VEXSE-898587 format. One line per 8 residues: their letters; for each residue z, x, y of C-alpha. Coordinates in steps of 0.001 Angstrom, whole numbers, padded with zeros to 6 digits. Layout:
a	Z/X/Y; ...
***
This chain:
mthdnlpa	028661/-027955/031375; 031183/-025114/031788; 032331/-022681/029140; 035946/-022496/030293; 037169/-023566/026869; 035202/-020919/024965; 036347/-017439/023896; 034984/-014536/025916
pgapdidi	031444/-013327/025103; 031624/-010947/022171; 034044/-013071/020162; 032835/-013940/016643; 030163/-016656/016684; 032257/-018838/014422; 035184/-018752/016891; 032917/-019708/019797
araavirp	031363/-022542/017789; 034768/-023902/016774; 036028/-023856/020353; 033036/-025805/021693; 033496/-029457/022650; 031367/-031355/020162; 030436/-034995/020713; 029959/-037605/017988
ivslaett	026263/-037397/017194; 025608/-041157/017189; 026926/-041705/020718; 025290/-038502/022004; 021896/-039579/020641; 022267/-043044/022185; 023358/-041883/025637; 020915/-038962/026009
lgippenl	017788/-040139/024181; 018373/-043874/023791; 018312/-043792/019987; 019989/-046996/018707; 022913/-046257/016342; 021342/-048292/013532; 018479/-045779/013381; 020755/-042881/012526
vpyghfka	022227/-042077/009121; 025480/-040200/009899; 026591/-037307/007697; 030135/-037244/009013; 030749/-037434/012766; 028549/-034615/014050; 025366/-034651/011943; 022881/-037407/011245
klsfdyit	019411/-038064/009919; 016884/-039957/012017; 015281/-042873/010182; 011539/-042999/009579; 011457/-046575/010847; 012498/-045338/014283; 010080/-042390/014186; 007239/-044756/013281
sradkpng	008219/-047174/016052; 007588/-044443/018643; 004156/-043459/017364; 002412/-044808/020482; 004673/-042899/022892; 003135/-039929/024746; 003945/-036445/023484; 006110/-034026/025412
klvlvtav	005167/-030384/025940; 005531/-027883/023085; 006900/-024358/023553; 006587/-021852/020704; 009167/-019049/020574; 008237/-015935/018627; 009310/-012287/018714; 008487/-008626/018288
tptpageg	008637/-007051/014844; 012218/-007528/013595; 014616/-004622/013216; 018226/-004411/012012; 019196/-004408/015699; 018173/-008072/015952; 015935/-009824/018453; 017718/-013173/018836
ktttsvgl	014793/-015549/018417; 016949/-018512/017401; 019541/-017676/020048; 016784/-017577/022666; 015301/-020867/021457; 018682/-022551/021841; 019431/-020858/025172; 016005/-021789/026548
tdglnrig	016556/-025425/025544; 019901/-025465/027325; 018308/-023769/030340; 015460/-026292/030502; 017948/-029146/030468; 019904/-027472/033258; 016823/-027401/035512; 016148/-031079/034880
lksmvclr	013735/-031175/031927; 014819/-033354/029002; 014438/-030847/026188; 015110/-030524/022465; 014952/-027589/020088; 013466/-027738/016577; 014710/-025057/014185; 014601/-024223/010506
epslgpvf	017587/-024660/008214; 019257/-021429/007049; 018846/-020411/003418; 021967/-019507/001475; 020201/-016337/000327; 020362/-014558/003709; 023683/-016203/004647; 025391/-014504/001692
gmkggaag	022993/-011548/001647; 022213/-009262/004556; 021156/-011334/007555; 024049/-013774/007793; 023817/-017186/009437; 020968/-018587/011494; 022454/-021034/013980; 022010/-018863/017064
ggraqvip	024734/-016689/018552; 027247/-016270/021343; 027107/-019226/023729; 023650/-020287/022572; 024344/-021910/019212; 023703/-025144/017372; 026787/-026784/015946; 028553/-027567/013643
medinlhf	027717/-023947/012825; 029610/-023756/009527; 027927/-026859/008108; 024452/-025777/009232; 024812/-022349/007643; 026140/-023658/004344; 025203/-026859/002494; 024303/-028762/005686
ngdfhait	022982/-032227/004726; 021831/-031211/001264; 018112/-030787/002028; 017762/-027438/000260; 019590/-028783/-002770; 017189/-031736/-002860; 014196/-029394/-002651; 015634/-027167/-005379
sahalisa	016269/-030206/-007594; 012798/-031619/-006950; 011264/-028298/-007915; 013507/-028151/-011013; 012399/-031633/-012064; 008785/-030452/-012220; 009881/-027432/-014274; 011889/-029591/-016663
mldnhlqw	009080/-032132/-017117; 006549/-029361/-017658; 008562/-027743/-020445; 009404/-031143/-021898; 005684/-031896/-022029; 005119/-028703/-024005; 007926/-029694/-026376; 006509/-033147/-027105
dnalnidp	002947/-032616/-028391; 001436/-031123/-025185; -001035/-033974/-024663; -002490/-032233/-021597; -003376/-029188/-023726; -001499/-026838/-021344; -001794/-023147/-022165; 001775/-021730/-021918
rriswrrv	000264/-018361/-020966; -001379/-019908/-017917; 001573/-021655/-016316; 001832/-020680/-012645; 004844/-022847/-011792; 008055/-020796/-011561; 011607/-021995/-011108; 013623/-021647/-007866
vdmndral	017211/-021278/-006681; 018486/-020924/-003095; 020214/-017601/-003608; 019202/-013938/-003704; 019308/-013098/-007415; 017014/-010277/-008557; 018051/-010656/-012200; 016170/-013977/-012363
rnitigmg	012790/-012658/-011188; 011465/-012404/-014745; 013018/-014243/-017679; 012170/-015643/-021109; 012954/-019296/-021809; 012924/-021495/-024898; 014912/-019055/-027045; 017114/-020407/-029810
gptdgvvr	015010/-022580/-032081; 012543/-025480/-032366; 014769/-027925/-030467; 015327/-025565/-027534; 011862/-025651/-026045; 008702/-023576/-026229; 009279/-019844/-025900; 007451/-018450/-022888
edgfditv	007823/-016079/-019963; 009107/-017563/-016709; 010953/-016507/-013573; 012668/-017633/-010398; 011650/-017504/-006748; 014001/-018312/-003877; 013845/-021966/-002818; 012320/-021168/000577
aseimaif	009273/-019753/-001269; 008772/-022963/-003239; 005582/-024914/-002659; 007833/-027966/-002449; 009453/-026393/000623; 006034/-025718/002161; 004936/-029299/001496; 008239/-030652/002827
clatdlkd	007540/-028891/006125; 003839/-029797/006422; 003737/-033425/005216; 003488/-036087/007934; 005063/-039055/006105; 006291/-040126/002675; 002817/-041111/001490; 001434/-037728/002506
lqtrigni	004442/-036076/000870; 003725/-037713/-002499; -000001/-037006/-002271; 000635/-033328/-001597; 003217/-033088/-004394; 000727/-034653/-006790; -001878/-032058/-005781; 000270/-029086/-006806
iiaetytk	-001452/-027088/-009541; 001155/-025965/-012056; -000881/-024618/-014953; -004241/-024472/-016726; -005331/-025883/-020068; -006686/-023785/-022924; -010122/-024483/-021447; -008915/-023286/-018011
tpvtvrdl	-008884/-026738/-016406; -006228/-027051/-013642; -003206/-029231/-014408; -001426/-030896/-011473; 001965/-032500/-010963; 000094/-035808/-010799; -001354/-035132/-014276; 002200/-034558/-015461
gadgavtv	003243/-037904/-013968; 006069/-036346/-011952; 004902/-036916/-008367; 006683/-040253/-007907; 010071/-039094/-009203; 009896/-035859/-007214; 009178/-037814/-004016; 012155/-040063/-004712
llkdafqp	014396/-036995/-004889; 013115/-035896/-001469; 013072/-039303/000267; 016386/-038982/002131; 016129/-035240/002732; 012718/-035763/004363; 014356/-037522/007339; 014967/-034957/010146
nlvqtieq	018511/-033712/010779; 019967/-034234/014253; 022709/-031948/015603; 023599/-030517/019031; 023871/-027271/020924; 027128/-025955/022357; 026000/-027536/025653; 025560/-030913/023926
nlafihgg	021760/-030970/023957; 020201/-032519/020870; 018475/-030415/018229; 016477/-031067/015057; 017089/-028635/012193; 014851/-029399/009247; 013167/-027383/006504; 013194/-023621/006190
pfaniahg	010306/-021631/004666; 010478/-017862/005218; 007631/-016386/007265; 007207/-013244/005148; 006540/-015211/001944; 005628/-018671/003299; 004572/-020179/006634; 007868/-019870/008504
cnsvvatq	008033/-023106/010522; 010354/-026106/010670; 009074/-029483/009462; 006123/-031264/011035; 008040/-034563/010973; 010878/-033067/013040; 008520/-031480/015548; 006456/-034649/015923
aalkladv	009581/-036807/016285; 010945/-034493/018971; 007667/-034607/020884; 008055/-038412/021129; 011662/-038134/022332; 011744/-035254/024820; 009798/-033923/027798; 009819/-030424/026321
vvteagfg	010247/-029338/022689; 011155/-025736/021901; 010400/-024524/018386; 010451/-021131/016732; 008345/-019348/014145; 009968/-016912/011739; 010066/-013114/011977; 007607/-011353/014297
adlgaekf	004583/-012887/015972; 002276/-011219/013425; 003822/-013408/010723; 005509/-016566/012028; 003396/-017208/015113; 000164/-016309/013301; 000969/-018817/010566; 002216/-021466/013001
lnikcrqt	-001098/-021262/014830; -003500/-020669/011936; -001810/-023024/009440; 000488/-025572/011109; -001720/-026123/014147; -004881/-026175/012027; -003460/-028840/009715; -001760/-031059/012310
gmrpdalv	-003724/-030654/015512; -000577/-029519/017345; -001184/-027118/020231; 001615/-025229/022035; 001643/-025566/025814; 003461/-022269/026300; 004564/-019282/024243; 007701/-017146/024612
lvctvram	007864/-013674/023078; 011415/-012406/022522; 012317/-008730/022570; 015385/-006570/023129; 015926/-003092/024488; 017694/-002317/021212; 014678/-003314/019143; 012384/-001231/021326
kmqggvkk	014661/001775/020786; 014493/001316/017021; 010704/000933/017173; 010783/004197/019122; 012671/005968/016332; 016351/005598/017306; 018835/004984/014498; 020985/001858/014601
tklarenv	024169/003915/015054; 022868/005379/018333; 021579/002248/020038; 024421/002109/022590; 023197/005332/024225; 020594/005195/026971; 017221/006431/025737; 014434/005439/028099
davrdgcv	011811/007542/026315; 012507/005761/023006; 012286/002368/024722; 008973/003385/026279; 007663/004600/022901; 008857/001473/021126; 007232/-000854/023637; 003882/-000257/021941
nlqrhiqn	005152/-002820/019427; 005833/-005365/022163; 002438/-004708/023728; 000683/-005209/020384; 002297/-008615/020025; 001362/-009535/023587; -002252/-008564/022917; -002269/-010583/019704
mkkfgfdp	-000954/-013706/021409; -003645/-013339/024069; -006216/-013390/021278; -004920/-016847/020376; -005306/-017901/024022; -001719/-017501/025300; -000267/-015432/028127; 003252/-015214/026735
vvalnhfi	006417/-015168/028794; 008390/-012164/027537; 012094/-012980/027218; 014232/-009850/027270; 017321/-010937/025338; 019987/-009006/027230; 022665/-006858/025565; 025638/-005399/027437
hdtlaeid	024590/-001774/026765; 021097/-002256/028268; 020634/000000/031298; 018494/-000670/034370; 016199/002218/033478; 015644/000854/029975; 014989/-002650/031286; 012522/-001222/033799
avraacea	010677/000495/030935; 010226/-002857/029182; 009170/-004494/032451; 006576/-001753/033029; 005135/-002312/029547; 004807/-006035/030304; 003229/-005385/033702; 000683/-003148/032005
envdmvia	-000301/-006178/029905; -000230/-008474/032977; 002476/-010795/031626; 005822/-011924/033038; 009107/-010558/031738; 012359/-012438/032326; 015863/-011165/031591; 017723/-013821/029609
rhwaegga	021529/-013788/029383; 022063/-016947/027347; 024115/-015156/024662; 026828/-014427/027214; 026283/-017242/029716; 024721/-020111/027761; 022087/-022217/029476; 022993/-020838/032904
gaedlara	021866/-017422/031711; 018495/-018839/030655; 017613/-020728/033843; 015247/-017981/035033; 013509/-018078/031675; 013360/-021871/031839; 011723/-021753/035271; 009160/-019219/034034
vkarldap	008366/-021466/031068; 008136/-024509/033340; 005535/-022679/035413; 003481/-022223/032251; 003921/-025884/031348; 002752/-026955/034807; -000439/-024911/034390; -003470/-026116/032383
kpnltlty	-002902/-026250/028640; -004108/-023073/026863; -007117/-023339/024574; -006054/-022239/021107; -008422/-019776/019432; -007885/-019487/015680; -008366/-016156/013900; -010883/-017367/011340
adtetlte	-013025/-020370/010463; -012508/-022689/007493; -015968/-021752/006220; -015239/-018048/005796; -014393/-016663/002363; -010765/-016105/001442; -011296/-012358/001404; -012841/-012447/004856
kvrkvaqe	-009964/-014564/006187; -007445/-011964/005007; -009616/-009207/006474; -009775/-011002/009824; -005969/-011292/010055; -005503/-007704/008861; -007945/-006274/011368; -007338/-008591/014334
iyrakdit	-003550/-009009/014091; -002305/-006011/012052; -005020/-003626/013423; -005813/-002442/009917; -008907/-000394/009248; -009695/-002619/006280; -008225/-004289/003204; -008360/-003414/-000453
vskdaaaa	-008428/-006281/-002955; -007084/-005657/-006445; -008923/-006870/-009522; -006325/-009612/-010042; -006524/-010743/-006401; -010335/-010771/-006439; -010334/-012856/-009621; -007807/-015269/-008089
fnsiekmg	-009856/-015651/-004894; -012995/-016251/-006928; -011271/-018868/-009107; -009765/-020652/-006089; -013133/-020806/-004358; -014841/-022114/-007498; -012261/-024907/-007684; -013279/-025975/-004175
fghlpici	-010297/-024644/-002207; -012008/-021798/-000391; -011807/-023725/002888; -007998/-023503/003000; -006180/-021200/005438; -004522/-017988/004291; -000745/-017484/004200; -000172/-013736/003985
aktqssfs	002992/-012619/002182; 003944/-009148/003399; 006836/-007143/004770; 008211/-008414/008058; 009262/-004927/009154; 005879/-003487/010098; 002359/-004409/011113; 001350/-002515/007976
tdpkklga	002418/-003173/004395; 004778/-000184/004593; 008142/-001324/006056; 008901/002213/007213; 005941/002396/009606; 007333/001352/012973; 005776/000855/016383; 002183/-000351/016397
tfdhivev	000343/001109/013425; -003445/001063/013316; -006270/002117/011000; -004059/001505/007970; -005147/-000255/004790; -003689/-003625/003780; -003451/-003838/000007; -004045/-007346/-001358
rgatlnag	-002637/-007284/-004870; -002513/-010965/-005754; -003156/-014533/-004646; -001854/-017971/-005524; -003172/-021409/-004654; -000786/-023855/-002987; -003105/-026839/-003239; -000386/-029302/-002231
agfvvaic	000729/-027352/000813; -002871/-026725/001745; -003031/-022937/001906; -003665/-019871/-000240; -000944/-017220/-000467; -002291/-013665/-000317; 000316/-011209/-001623; 000010/-007930/000250
gtilrmpg	001816/-004685/-000466; 005188/-004831/-002170; 006691/-008210/-001355; 009142/-010205/-003456; 009401/-013990/-003603; 012945/-013584/-004954; 015017/-011206/-002800; 017985/-009262/-004125
lprhpaal	021419/-008806/-002616; 022131/-005554/-000748; 024769/-003103/-001941; 027330/-004741/000349; 026308/-008417/000700; 027663/-010571/003505; 029382/-012672/000816; 032005/-009918/000511
nigldedg	033214/-010766/004023; 033317/-014555/003633; 036351/-016493/002507; 039112/-018922/003511; 042254/-018172/005502; 045714/-019583/004812; 044808/-022775/006674; 041669/-023326/004621
kitgla	039300/-022300/007430; 036178/-020286/006707; 036298/-016635/007768; 033586/-013960/007974; 030643/-016317/008479; 028488/-014675/011161
***
């Protein structure tokens, strides 16, 4: 496919996406993957959900190969993990491999906050970009409503005699909304009088931090979805007995609210290659992967499936491997590690305003971050392909510095120009990935065993992946770990909630920190999702808007078209 109809590279992403030739999704799915039209639920002309009947009918089909895309520690300069995932998929299709990409859905919080959209960039995007970045097919609204139903039924239960003997002081279930709103982090509800509910402290997290979101992305079918929802522990009684959503009688109704949303969403790339976009937990406060049902469906439809894990490899990839792979038995066949010269400069101490200037020494200094991630992925059993996401200001000397860092770790580095050239610019990367896929499948080595204590699991990740000297566990965290283990959940994996900006818990420590201390200050049990969240350092499950949020730039022009959506 040519890009003759597209604006020149560097034009706003929204202009490029609008200029792309987009095919009706039903006919595209039928002609490229043989999906019968009756197995798609169209949401307009260019989006559809794939029915579970069709997914189930392909259960005996062999799986394709799985490629995991991860990245160096994120900086404000951007690494382009989603862009690379899309570009690689287009590149693989160009060299003759039937490929799909599986991505997470963007949250409205970052879209209107600081990060902006998450549909890729340049000529490596999924479309319709505006729909994907905004309400899309309503999945996040369904998850928010499902979560709210549990909250409403819980407080209604307290209002009407409290037959379960729930202690209002021991309610762990918080409310959620898919927006950055710091004012809602801690609230008091039930004010007004006897008919307005029981007065108690409460608060909001962002929807992507909801356990419903985690379950949505880890459940394998509707039955598993309801079972996991029923297992959610929402409170304790006055005698400290756990109370679940199943005890509340809400698991059936909550599953009904999620039934349609749980079907994977099918869209396309600018080069008309099919993509699943489904689910969207953050990797700094959750497990950072798209839904299991989308990934498994794609593996039955394509020769190669490209999927990404959120933020840097120390967060998203670690959780993909230690949580998603542990629970599902999935095993990546290859791993791509994305970096940029710009990010290496920032890791080397260069300010964002000076990134256009050549600074080989800063790139060389910053590459310790890239090398740390390479070493970590080798611990899991992978020799990653390093994808250098190319920017126009990158110089040959700076690129050579990144290549030298990769050679020192004995891994391949490929320059990828998909942002400017689409799939054609990712063909070299695609061929490097194909070489990995043609080799024997890597043996995945997990960081810790199920039988280890929760404290030891956190210590293993901190020392092996973050290179910490040790961890400190607060009194509250130690009590939570002890309680979780006594309830019989000590075998669960750990989902560490920490800053995405550093290997340490201090976002200002760049590069590749070592011998630091990871402070574990709290822990929560996600019994339905099947993991324990360890809260490390200062991390918020409800972000706030920056001083100048992206929402200030978004609006409609005189023709009713959206402007400012990046």
